[in-house]
N, C-alpha and C positions, 0 to 999 in steps of 0.2 A: 730257484721261482721269483717271479718279477716281484714281489714284497722284500725280499729279499732273506726271505726263511729256509733253510733246508728242508730235508723231507720229514724232519724229526719235529717240527714246528721251532727249531732254533734259530735265531737271528743271526745272520753273516755278518761280519765287521764291513763297515762301508769302505769306501776307498779310502778316506781322509782317515778315517779311523784305523786302518790297517797301516799306513803311512806313519802313524806316530807309535803303533804297536812294534812294527819291523823295525823302524829307525833305533827305537828306544836302546841304550846301551850303556853300560858303565860312563862310558867316555860321554855318551851324548845322550842323558835321562831327559826324558818329556815328561815334566813332571809341573804342574801348576799347582798355586796353595792359596792361600788367605789368612791372615792373622788378624782374628777379632780382637780388640781392647775392651774388656768388661769392668763395669763400675764395681762389682762383686763377683764372687764365686758363685758358678751356677749350681742350682740344687740337683743332686744325682737323681732323684726319681723323674724330675723335670726333664734334667737333659738327655736320658733315654729315652722318654717318649717323644721328645724332640727327633733324635734320630729314627726313632722308630716310624716317625710321622714323617720324615725326610724319605725313608725307604719305601713307604707307602706312594708318594708322591712322584718317586724317581726308582722306579723297581732295578735299575741297572747298578745301582748300590748293592744290590744283594747277589750280582752276578759276576760270573769269572769268564774269563778267554779261554777256550779249548782249543787247542792245535789240534788240526788233522794227523792221522799217523801218515809220516813219510811225506808230508805235506802234500799229500793227493788234492786237497780241495781248500777252500780258506778257513781261517778259523772264527769260531762264534761265539755269541755269547751264550751261556745256559748258567741257571741258580746253583750257587755253590750248595751242595748239600752237606757241607760241615760248618756252615755261615756262624760265627760266633763275634756277636756284637761286643764283647768285652775284650777280643782282639784289638779290633779296628778303632774304640773308642777309650782311652788310658788318661790317667790325672797323674800329675808331678808338681813334686814342689820345685821353684823356682831358689836357685842358689845364686850366689854373686852378688851383684848390686843391686838386683830387686828392683831395678829403673826399664825403661824402653830398651835401651840399647844394651843391657845386660841380656833381655829378652831375647833381642833380634840374634846374640852370639849363640842363646841355648838352641833356639830353634834350626840354626843353617846346617848343622850336622844331620838333623834329622830329617832335612829337605834334600838333601843328597843321597840320603841312604835309599837304596833299589826298594822296588814292592816286592813282596812275596807275590810270585807269578800265579802260583796258585789257589789264589783268594781273589774276593773283588778287590780293583786297584784303589784302594784310599785309605786315608788314616787321619783320626782326629785326637789332637791332645790339649788336655786343659791344663794350664798353667797356673797354679795358686801360687801367693807369696807377692806379688808384686805390690809396690810401695802403696801405701794408702787403704788396704785391703783390698784391694782390686785383682782380678785375673785376666785371663787371656784365654782364648782358644784357636789354637793353629790345626788348619785342616788342609791335607794335601791330595792332589788327583792325579791320577794318569792321564794325560791329554787324551787317548782315546777313548776314554768314557766320556770328556764333554768338551767342549771350546769355553770360552770365558761366560757367554751367556748361557751355556747350562748349567757351570758355576753357579751364577747368580742366581738360577732357580732353587741348588740346591739351597742356597743362602736362604731364599722367601721360604722356602720348607721346614728346615730348622727354626726360623726366628718366628716372633709373633709383632703385632702393632702394640699390645700393653704389657707392661708388667706384671699382669695378675689377668691374663683373658678370664673374660666369664663364660666361653665355651672353647676349649681347646679342641682341633681336629682330629679325628679318630686317627688312629697307629696302626700300622700294620701287625699281624699277632706273630711274633715269632717264637722258635722253638725256646723251652723252659731250659730242657737240658743240651749239654755240650753233645753234639753227634760226633759219634765214629765215622772212620773211613767207609764209604757204601760200597758193596760189593761190586768194582767195574767190571763192566763188559769184557767180554774176550778180544784178542786183537784182532779174531776173525771177523768180529760181528763190528767193530769199530771200522775195519777195512772196507768192509762190504757198505757199511753205513757213507764213507768217504764217496766210495766211487760213484754212489747213487747221487750224493749232491753234487760229484764232480760233473756229472752228465748234464745236471741241470745248469751249473755253472756254464759248461759249452754251449748248451739251448741257448741261454741266455747273451752269452759272448756273440753267435752267430746271428742273433734279432738284432742287438745294439748296431753291428757291422752291419748289416743287411739295410740297417734304418740310415746309417749316415749315407750309405751308397745311395739308397732312393732319395735321403733329403740333397745330397749333393748333385743328384741327376734333375732332381727338379729345381733346384735354386744353385745353379753353377756361379752367380756373382757372389757367394760367399768363398768360393774357391781364393781369391786373393786375403778374404780376411783371414783365412785359417795360415795362409802361408804368413802373411804379416805377424799371427799373432806367434807361431813358432818362430819365427826371426826375431821375436821381442824376447821371446823365453831365452833361447840359445845367446843374446847378447848379455842377458842378465845372469846368467850361470858362466858366461866368461869374463864378468865385471872383476877387475882386480882395482881396489884402493890404494896398492902401493906402500898397506901400512906393514909395518915392521913386526908388528905383533903376529908370530907365525905359533907361539909355544901356547899351551892349554893345559888347564891345570885340573885338578880332582875336588880339590877344596873350595866351598862358596861360601859369600858371606851374603848374608840375606840385610837389609836396613830400610829407611824409609824416611821420607819428609812429606810435608803436606802444604798446598796452596790454596789461598783463600777463593773459593768458589765463585763467588760473586765478582773479585775483582777478576777473574781468569773471563767471566762473562764480558764484563765490561772491556777488555783488551777487545776479546773477540770481536764485538761490538765495533769498537771504534776502527778496528784493521779492516773488517769486512770479510768474506771468506768464512770457513767451517771451525769449527773446534780444532779437528784433526790438524789444518794448518797451523793455529795457533800453538798448539803441543807440540808439533813437530819442530816447529822452529824454535822455540825455547830449547827442548831437546838436543837439537844440533848443534845451537850454540854453546849449551852445557859439555857435550862430548867435544866439539870443538876447541875450547877451553882447556881440558884436561891433554887433549892432543897437544896443544901449542906448550902447556907447562912443560910436556915430556919431552919438547924439542921436535917432535915428529911433525914438521912445518910444511914436508911432501905430501903429507895425507891432506886430500883436497874434498875427496867425497867418502861415504862410507854406503855400500850397496843398504839397504833400510829395510827390514822386514816390518810390515803394518798390516797386522789381522783385518780383515774387515766381514762382518758378521753378515751372513745372504736369508737370516728370516725375518718376518715381519714384526712389527711390536707385539701385535696381538700373539705371534706363535713363541713367544719368548719362553713363557712358561710352558705350552702345550705342548712342545715339540721339545723339551729340554731333556728327554731321553733318548732323543736318535743321534747322540755323539756330537760330533763336529759338523757344523752348517755354514761354513766361512770359506772365504778365499784372504789370499795374500797379494798385497800391493807390494813390489820391490822396486825400490824408491832408491836412486841414488841421491841419498842429502847431502847438498853442500855444508862445510861446515868451517869453511874459513872466510866467511863473508862478515866482514866486522861492523857492517852498518847493518841495526836489527831489520829496520823497517826495508833494506834491501833482500834481506835474507828472508824475510816475510815473503815479499812479492815474488822472489824467485821459487822457495819451498812450494808454493802455494800453484805456481805455472807447472811444476814438477808433479804434483800430486793431483792435480786435474787430467794433465796429460796421461797419467799413468791409471785414473778411473775411465779413461776411454780407451786404453789400450786393449787390444780383442786378447791378448795374453793372460789380465786379469780373470777376465772372465769364465775362461777356460781351465783354470785350475781345476774346480772339482770333476769336470767332464773327465780331464785327462787322469786325475786320480783313481775314478772308477774303472778308465778303459785298463791303467797299469795293474790295476787290482788283480786281474783275471790271468796276468801273465808270469805270476808267480814272485816270490818274497827276493829273491835277487836283485830282479830288476826295479821293483818298489823301492828296494833297499839305497840301491846305486841311485835312482832318482831323488829320493829324500837327502841322501849323503849330499849329491851334488846340488843340491838346492840349499840346503844348509849350510853347506861348506862355502858359498858365494855370499853369504850374509855377514855382515860387518856390525850388525847394530840392530837391535829390535826393540822396538816402540809398539807396546799394544794397550786401547784404551777400551775395558768394558764399562757399557752403560749401568748406571748401579741406583741405590736406592735411595732418593734425598730425604727420607724422613727417618725419623729414630726408631730402630727395632729392639727388640729383648729378645733374649736368650736363656730359657729357664730361669725366669726371673731378674736375669742380670740386664743392664743396660749395656748395648753396645754403641761404643763410646768412638770406635775407629775399627777401619777396616782397610788393611793393608794388603795388597795383589802382589804376586809373584810369579814369572814366567821363565821359563828354561832359556839358557844362554846358547848361542850356535858357537861351533869351535873356533870361528876366528873373530869372536866377538868378546869383548873384556867385559862387558855387562846387557843386561835386557832391563828395560824400560816397562814398569806395567803401570796404570793407572786406572784409580775406582773413585766415583764420586759418592760420598755420604754424606748426608746431612748438609752442611755448610761449606766442605772442604773437599779437595781433590787430594786423595792418599796417593802417594807413589809408591809403589815396592821397589827395590833394586836388589838384583839379583847378581852380584858380581864374582867373576874368576879371579881369585885371589893370585893366582899365576902372573896376571897380566893387569889387573888392576885392584893390587893391594891397599890404594888408598882412595878407596871407594867414598870416604867422609870427605874428604876435598873435592870430587864429584858432587857430592849433594850440595856443597856450597857453592861450585859453579852453577848448577841448574837453579839457585834461588838467583845468584848475579844476575844469569840471563835472561830467568821472568821479570825481575824488576827494569832491569836497561828495557826489556821491550815495552812493559808499561810505561815507562817514561816517555819511549820513543812513542808509543799511541798517545802521552797526555791524561794517562790514567795516574791516581796517587794510589800510593801501596800504603795500606795499614801498618799500622807500627810495628805491629807483633810479627807481620809477613814481612816485613823489612829487616828484621833482625834474623 
């Protein structure tokens, strides 16, 4: 039906959600995550209430994906009849060094562990035992559930403005007892239901095709634009960075660093352009240093995926439960320009060029059209896109005021994004309070020295700040 529901009122996965659901595999997981650093251990009862409240705000946290028999129609979201909050939220005592690096090493295997696809696609783990009586919450989420802005809405629903809020928002009422497996409908009933939904899908596709044909007939001047979009997308998919990094490993290493937000703003104001221009310049020069350190001087550009949110600011919370509402800029990022200012100017030019590229705005429509053509085509298209990506940099709008989780002050928030098959690392950025928190998800087969890469990012930021005439705070320079 036009609202994306099937005949039984369940919601079909959108085209973008389907891409992440079908492309996801042990080799190419599509998992996002956030690590929250807390000044103390969150209170059990209040933590449970916080998650119940988040489920009320974002119902998808209680929904699972159900595939149709024989893939006759599209998968859909439905309430998990066996939902168990105790499965999704667990506590652990941190071993090892009890510091931040020890915590990063503890969460890395958790991050790479696949989701149970018969349940809602998220998990949260509380780690007690950080030095100084501190604690942490590690939250991971399948990308089919939401994009970065959707994840931000979950963060907002989980947390409070005060350590002891006067009035806590109401929570959803969850079953008190553990439920057993419900009696499943017969295969014949599921097949009939799927066939009915497939008819609806075919009607929607016919309408969509008819609308495109009518629009083309009424606006023939758009045909060259569509051809240009297709040509640009094809060029991006055929891009070859000449990188010797052909291997791809299973193990992930999560780590992170922070940069002072006010200094970053000063650099951005001094340079002009946008914040993403500044961030991409720092990351391009950082990954360029890493390639140079490994003698890979023939690599001059990396095809970089830069996700771009398509929601309006007022929709960031209201539409958080609709999954992925974003597109992706595929930017051939230069990594071998020695002069920071020259690198900034060239990167800014390329980003502006890609923003104006018809292919960038066509991605959401393309995924919706592909979704009705079957799993194989969507999977092939997703693998072809991710297979051309050498680097991922994603910036999620953050919350710049202090938040609290079940009585604990949130002192830091490190985001993490999945890597692509030809990418040694992905970079996710999140602004919280006065810091830009940078989460690195490294493939240990291609980047075992991710701690060296962290230093290179800091060096690249210091060099760009110096070139812009901005003094670095002493702590940040260290």
